[in-house]
N, C-alpha and C positions, 0 to 999 in steps of 0.2 A: 907584378901583380900575380897572385896565385889564384887560379880558377879551377872550379870543378869539385867533384866529390869522388874520393877514392877509398877503397877498403884497404885497411892495414891491420896489423896484428900486434897485440901486446904480448910479449913473451913471458915466460915464467918468472923472470927477474924484474918485470915491470917496465921493460923497455919497448918503446914504440918504434917500429920500423917505418921510417918516413918514406912515403911514396917517391919513386925515382925522380919524377918531374919536379916535385917540390924540393927534394934534396939538392938536386943540381942547381936550381934557381937560387936557393938560400945560400948554398956554399959559395957559388960564384959571386953573388952580389954582396953578401954580408959576412961570410966566414962561418965558423961552427958554433960560436957563442950564442946561447939562447936564453930566454926568460920564459918560464912556464908558470901559468897562473890561471885564475878563474874569477869571474865576477859573481857567480852564483853557487859555485861548487858542483854544478851539474854537468859541466863540460870542461875540457882542458883547452886553454888558449896558449899557443906557442908563438912567441915573438922573436925574431932575430934581435940580438941585443941592441944594435944601433936603432932599430925601430922603437924598442922599449925605452931607450934613453931619450928619444925624441918626445915620446909621450910624457916622460918625467919632466922634461924641459917645459912643455906646454903647461903642465900642472903647476910648476913652480911660479908661473905668472899669476895664478889665482891666489887670493888671500888664504893664508894658512888655516883660517877657521871656517872657510867656505864649507858648508855641510856636504855638498856633492863631492868636493875634492877629498874631504876626510873619509867619506863612505867608500869612495873608489879606492883610495890608498889602503884603508883598513882591510877591505876585501882582497885586493890584489897582493898585499903583503902577507896576509894570513895564508893564502893558498900558494904564494909565489916562491919560486926557487930558481936560482941561476943553474944552467946546465949547459951541456954542449953535445953536439952531434958527433958520434964516433965515426971512424973511417968506413964503417959498414952502414952508416945512415941511421943509427939507432939513437934514441933519446930516452934517458931514464926519467920516468914520471914518478915523483916521490910518493911514498905510501899514503900520506894524508890526502893528497889530491886524487890519487888513483882510487882510494876507497870512497871518497865523497862523490866523485863523478861516476863511480861504478864502471870504470874502464877495464875490461878484461876480455881476452880473446880477440875476436874481430871487432874493429871499430871503424867508424866513418871519419875520414880526414877531409875537411872542407877548406877550400881556398878562401881568401879574403883579400 
């Protein structure tokens, strides 16, 4: 479980420097593969890939025409992109999501 609120920085190349406690936890438990997305376009959600795959498995149990399932997948696929954390703990946030969520400079990183 990731807890707390930390300040981090988006660099000039659009990379988020993941706070050390989060970086260690994610790297040790899940590895470096990540899925970045948003439900609203107003914030960036970063999931370790195994956690995102578990969400996809739960969604697969719902009927394919379920309106909530379709809306969720439409949104998360529109904003979504696979990424990975580099050895310095940075994650590239793709331009569409960076612009939509207006993430520049110092940002808050919240646990969940």
